C-alpha positions as CSV (number, residue, x, y, z in Angstrom):
1,M,-2.1,3.2,44.5
2,Q,0.9,2.2,42.4
3,Q,-1.2,1.6,39.4
4,S,-2.7,5.1,39.5
5,T,0.8,6.6,39.3
6,A,2.1,4.2,36.7
7,Q,-0.8,4.8,34.3
8,P,-0.1,8.6,33.7
9,K,3.6,7.8,33.0
10,I,2.6,5.3,30.3
11,V,0.1,7.7,28.8
12,N,2.7,10.5,28.9
13,A,5.4,8.3,27.2
14,S,2.9,7.3,24.5
15,R,2.0,10.9,23.9
16,L,5.6,11.8,23.6
17,Q,6.3,9.0,21.1
18,N,3.2,10.0,19.1
19,R,4.4,13.6,19.0
20,A,7.8,12.6,17.8
21,F,6.3,10.5,15.1
22,W,4.1,13.3,13.8
23,D,7.0,15.8,14.1
24,K,9.0,13.6,11.8
25,F,6.0,13.4,9.4
26,I,5.6,17.2,9.3
27,E,9.3,17.6,8.8
28,Q,9.5,15.1,5.9
29,E,6.2,15.7,4.1
30,K,6.8,17.5,0.8
31,F,3.7,18.1,-1.3
32,D,3.8,18.2,-5.0
33,H,0.9,20.6,-5.1
34,P,2.2,24.2,-4.8
35,D,-0.9,25.5,-2.9
36,Q,-0.8,22.9,-0.2
37,T,0.0,24.3,3.3
38,P,2.1,22.2,5.7
39,P,0.4,19.7,8.0
40,R,-0.2,20.8,11.6
41,H,-0.6,18.8,14.8
42,G,-4.2,17.9,15.8
43,G,-4.7,15.9,19.0
44,N,-2.6,13.1,20.5
45,N,-2.1,10.9,17.4
46,F,-3.1,12.8,14.3
47,V,-2.3,15.8,12.0
48,R,-4.6,18.0,9.9
49,L,-4.1,19.2,6.3
50,D,-6.1,22.0,4.8
51,L,-8.1,21.3,1.6
52,P,-10.4,23.6,-0.4
53,G,-14.1,23.2,-0.7
54,S,-16.8,22.1,1.7
55,V,-14.6,19.7,3.7
56,Q,-13.2,19.7,7.2
57,G,-9.7,18.9,5.7
58,L,-7.6,15.8,5.5
59,V,-6.8,14.0,8.8
60,A,-3.9,11.6,8.9
61,Y,-3.9,9.4,12.0
62,R,-2.5,6.3,13.7
63,E,-4.4,3.8,15.9
64,Q,-2.1,1.5,17.9
65,P,-0.6,-0.8,17.3
66,W,-0.6,-1.2,13.5
67,T,-3.3,0.9,11.8
68,A,-2.6,4.2,10.0
69,G,-5.1,6.0,7.9
70,C,-6.5,9.2,6.4
71,F,-10.0,10.6,6.1
72,V,-11.8,13.7,4.8
73,K,-15.2,14.8,6.2
74,F,-17.5,16.5,3.7
75,L,-19.8,19.2,5.0
76,C,-23.3,20.4,4.2
77,A,-25.1,20.1,0.8
78,A,-22.1,21.3,-1.2
79,G,-20.0,18.6,0.5
80,R,-22.6,16.0,-0.4
81,E,-22.3,17.0,-4.0
82,A,-18.5,16.8,-3.9
83,L,-18.6,13.4,-2.2
84,Q,-21.1,12.1,-4.8
85,A,-18.8,13.2,-7.6
86,L,-15.8,11.5,-6.0
87,I,-17.8,8.3,-5.6
88,E,-18.7,8.4,-9.3
89,D,-14.9,8.9,-10.0
90,Q,-13.8,6.2,-7.5
91,A,-11.8,4.0,-10.0
92,A,-9.8,7.0,-11.3
93,L,-9.3,8.3,-7.8
94,E,-8.1,5.0,-6.5
95,G,-5.7,4.7,-9.4
96,E,-4.2,8.1,-8.6
97,V,-3.9,7.5,-4.9
98,G,-2.8,3.8,-5.2
99,Q,-5.2,2.7,-2.4
100,P,-8.7,1.4,-2.1
101,I,-10.9,4.2,-0.9
102,R,-13.9,3.8,1.4
103,F,-16.8,6.1,1.1
104,E,-19.5,6.7,3.8
105,I,-22.6,8.8,3.2
106,N,-24.2,10.1,6.4
107,E,-27.9,9.6,6.5
108,G,-28.2,10.3,10.3
109,L,-29.5,13.3,12.2
110,D,-26.5,15.4,11.5
111,A,-26.4,14.7,7.7
112,D,-27.2,18.3,7.0
113,R,-23.9,19.3,8.7
114,V,-21.7,16.3,7.9
115,A,-22.6,14.7,4.6
116,G,-20.1,11.8,4.8
117,Q,-16.5,10.9,4.5
118,L,-13.8,9.3,2.4
119,G,-11.1,7.2,4.0
120,V,-8.1,5.0,3.4
121,Q,-6.3,2.6,5.8
122,F,-3.1,0.8,6.1
123,E,-2.0,-2.1,8.4
124,A,1.7,-2.2,9.1
125,Q,3.4,-5.6,9.4
126,G,6.4,-4.8,11.6
127,D,6.8,-4.0,15.3
128,G,8.3,-1.0,17.0
129,A,10.6,1.1,14.9
130,A,9.9,-1.1,11.8
131,R,6.2,-0.5,12.2
132,D,6.7,3.3,12.6
133,A,8.9,3.4,9.5
134,E,6.2,1.5,7.5
135,Q,3.5,3.8,8.7
136,L,5.5,6.9,8.1
137,A,6.4,5.9,4.5
138,W,2.8,5.0,3.8
139,L,1.4,8.2,5.3
140,L,3.9,10.5,3.4
141,R,3.1,8.8,0.1
142,T,-0.6,8.6,0.6
143,C,-1.1,12.1,2.0
144,N,0.7,13.6,-1.0
145,A,-1.3,11.5,-3.4
146,L,-4.6,12.4,-1.7
147,V,-3.8,16.1,-1.7
148,N,-3.0,16.0,-5.4
149,A,-6.1,14.0,-6.3
150,L,-8.5,15.9,-4.1
151,R,-7.2,19.4,-4.8
152,L,-7.7,18.7,-8.5
153,R,-11.3,17.7,-7.8
154,L,-12.3,20.0,-5.0
155,G,-10.2,23.1,-5.6
156,G,-12.3,24.9,-8.2
157,K,-10.4,27.9,-9.5
158,G,-6.7,28.5,-8.8
159,S,-6.0,25.2,-7.0
């Protein structure tokens, strides 16, 4: 019985720590792009950022203990075209973002709905507060760079 009461307390503490981390991210993130809206909380350990075009937006996340990352899902045929254009521009995109970028093209059953995704990942080296600081700095820098690079390519008119 004691394990069943301890587990929810651990999960609750983890959720509170995750929320505090993302609150700090939301507070500190300052985008260079004037049209970028602030990030907003998603689920337990991620935030969402709006982007133009046939995408689901940018998701910044953490996976314990050390991994942080970002991904963008591309939707329908228009998203597939945008994704293909980004793949063709991968070297320039990686230069602007300062990170290797992974592309996945969805050939599965839901390929008409979700065409694929772009992603970047980071592995922190520290533990505890040092790890959180590494992840926060990387996420702040990488999200701003991704927003700038992707809005330029996805935004069309006025973005």
